[in-house]
C-alpha positions in Angstrom: 36.0 194.5 63.8 40.7 195.8 63.2 39.9 196.5 67.3 38.3 193.3 68.1 40.7 191.3 66.5 43.6 193.4 68.4 42.0 193.2 71.8 42.4 189.5 71.6 45.1 188.6 70.3 46.7 190.4 73.5 44.5 188.9 75.4 45.9 185.6 73.7 49.5 187.0 74.0 49.4 188.0 77.5 47.4 184.3 78.6 50.4 182.4 76.1 52.6 184.3 78.4 51.2 182.8 81.6 51.2 179.2 80.0 54.9 179.9 79.8 56.5 181.4 82.8 53.7 179.2 85.5 56.3 176.7 83.6 60.0 177.7 83.1 60.8 179.5 86.3 59.9 176.2 88.4 61.9 174.2 86.1 64.5 176.8 85.9 64.7 176.7 89.8 63.9 172.4 89.9 66.6 171.7 87.1 69.7 173.9 89.1 68.9 173.0 92.9 68.3 169.0 91.3 71.5 168.6 93.2 71.9 169.1 96.2 68.2 167.2 96.5 69.6 164.0 99.1 68.3 161.2 97.2 70.1 158.4 99.5 67.6 155.9 100.7 67.9 153.9 104.3 66.6 150.2 102.7 66.0 150.2 99.9 67.8 151.8 96.5 66.0 152.5 93.2 67.6 150.3 90.5 65.6 152.5 87.7 63.5 155.7 87.1 62.3 154.6 82.8 59.9 157.6 81.5 57.7 158.1 78.6 55.8 161.2 77.2 54.1 162.3 75.0 51.7 165.5 73.3 49.7 163.3 70.1 49.3 166.4 67.4 46.7 165.0 65.8 44.2 164.7 69.3 46.5 167.1 71.1 46.6 164.8 74.0 49.2 163.9 76.6 50.4 161.3 77.7 52.4 160.4 80.3 53.8 157.0 82.2 56.9 156.7 85.2 58.1 153.5 87.0 60.3 153.1 89.1 61.6 149.9 91.4 63.1 149.4 94.2 64.9 146.9 95.5 66.1 145.9 99.7 69.7 146.4 100.5 69.5 143.2 102.7 67.5 140.6 101.8 66.2 139.6 104.6 63.6 143.0 106.5 60.5 142.5 107.5 58.0 144.7 106.0 54.9 145.6 107.1 51.7 143.5 106.2 49.8 143.7 103.5 46.7 145.3 103.9 48.9 148.1 106.0 51.0 148.4 102.9 47.8 149.0 101.2 46.7 151.6 103.3 50.1 153.5 103.3 50.1 153.4 99.6 46.8 154.7 99.5 47.4 157.5 102.2 50.4 158.3 99.8 48.7 158.8 96.5 45.4 160.6 97.1 48.2 162.9 99.1 49.4 163.8 95.3 48.3 167.4 95.5 49.7 167.9 99.2 53.3 167.0 98.1 52.8 169.1 95.3 53.1 172.4 98.0 56.6 171.2 100.0 59.1 173.5 99.6 61.5 170.9 99.1 60.1 170.6 95.9 58.4 173.9 94.8 60.7 176.3 96.5 57.3 177.5 98.8 56.1 178.8 94.6 52.8 176.3 95.3 50.1 176.2 97.4 46.8 173.7 97.5 43.8 175.0 98.3 40.2 173.2 98.8 37.6 174.3 96.7 34.7 173.6 97.1 33.4 172.4 93.1 36.2 170.1 92.9 38.4 168.7 95.7 41.6 171.3 95.5 43.1 173.4 94.2 47.6 173.5 92.7 48.0 177.6 93.2 51.1 179.5 92.8 51.9 181.4 96.1 52.6 184.5 94.2 49.7 185.3 91.8 46.2 184.3 92.0 46.1 181.4 89.6 44.8 177.9 89.2 47.7 176.1 87.8 45.4 172.8 88.6 42.5 171.8 90.2 42.3 167.7 91.2 39.2 165.9 91.8 38.8 163.4 94.3 40.5 160.1 93.6 39.2 157.4 93.2 40.4 153.7 94.7 40.6 151.7 91.7 40.8 147.6 91.6 43.4 146.2 89.1 45.3 143.1 89.4 48.6 141.6 90.4 48.7 145.2 92.6 49.3 146.4 96.1 47.2 149.6 95.4 45.8 152.3 92.6 44.1 155.4 92.8 43.1 157.6 90.5 42.9 161.8 90.7 41.3 163.3 87.7 42.6 166.5 86.2 39.2 168.7 86.4 40.4 172.3 85.5 43.2 175.3 85.9 45.6 176.9 83.2 47.2 174.2 82.2 44.7 171.7 81.3 41.8 172.2 78.4 38.6 171.4 79.4 35.4 171.0 77.2 32.4 171.5 79.6 30.4 168.9 76.8 33.2 165.8 77.7 33.2 164.8 80.5 37.1 163.0 80.7 39.3 165.5 80.8 42.4 163.4 82.0 43.2 162.3 85.6 46.9 160.9 87.5 47.1 157.5 88.5 49.3 156.0 91.1 50.1 152.1 91.8 51.5 150.1 93.7 53.6 146.9 92.4 55.0 144.4 95.3 57.1 141.1 94.8 58.4 139.4 97.6 60.3 142.2 98.9 61.3 144.7 95.6 58.7 147.8 95.2 57.6 148.8 91.6 55.7 152.0 91.4 53.9 153.9 88.1 51.8 157.0 87.4 50.6 157.7 84.2 48.8 160.2 82.7 46.0 158.6 81.0 42.4 159.2 80.0 42.2 162.6 78.1 43.6 165.2 79.1 44.3 168.1 77.0 47.2 170.2 77.9 46.3 174.4 77.7 49.3 174.9 76.0 48.4 172.5 72.6 46.2 175.3 72.4 42.3 175.4 70.8 44.1 173.8 66.5 44.3 170.1 65.4 46.6 169.0 64.1 48.8 170.4 67.2 51.3 173.7 65.9 54.4 172.1 65.6 55.5 174.8 67.8 52.9 174.6 70.2 54.3 171.1 70.2 58.2 171.6 70.9 56.8 174.0 73.6 54.9 171.8 75.3 57.2 169.1 75.4 60.7 170.9 76.5 58.4 172.8 79.5 55.8 170.8 81.0 57.0 167.9 80.0 60.4 167.2 81.6 58.8 168.9 84.6 56.1 166.7 85.3 59.1 163.6 84.6 60.9 165.7 87.4 57.8 166.1 89.8 57.1 161.9 89.4 60.5 161.2 90.0 60.6 163.0 93.7 57.7 162.3 94.1 58.6 158.5 94.0 62.0 158.7 95.8 59.2 160.4 98.3 57.1 157.2 98.8 59.6 154.8 99.5 61.2 157.5 102.2 57.8 157.6 103.5 57.5 153.3 103.5 61.1 152.7 105.3 59.8 155.0 107.5 57.0 152.0 108.2 59.7 149.1 108.0 61.6 150.6 110.4 58.8 151.2 113.0 57.6 147.9 112.7 57.6 145.6 115.4 
């Protein structure tokens, strides 16, 4: 029994070290390179970026909400039609997993591979680790929104998945537009339970702090970059609009 318990403890230790390493290395590198990333836009200016993210200790469920407000540099700006904007936003949102493998974002540490079981897997390039598995994007109808897309989270090292649960959380992307002003909203919604939270309920304080100081911050940084990337691509659409 003692040998079995020791073996389980060692396995649990290495699993925790793997989780922390997968998140701390990219977080450190991304923060170091943050100032090197060009943020200037041609047609739009980001007026604000607000976010909130937390891990509920009573349930082990994580949630987040990020919002960017963009305003045009010029009052008179010719934009693509509503249908063209909807098509563009849908394409950008559905391709969020592919955005994660950009060298300028994750320094070549991540790659996205197609999956026969799911839609795609976000894996590390150096070690054969499946970080997150995503389901097929779902187009949602949302009032007062140009476009809304949800990408289910269905597995991976960073997700705690129960075979008895249907909802493991999702990433939600919404494009709002009022005249020429654009608001992008992203969320972690549903019942996403990060593996860092562990299996104990309530979530131990040290696990909550570990999640809050690693995965939580990394996610917000990635979403800040994603919002800016979407607007840069949209500016190209505007410039090509006859």
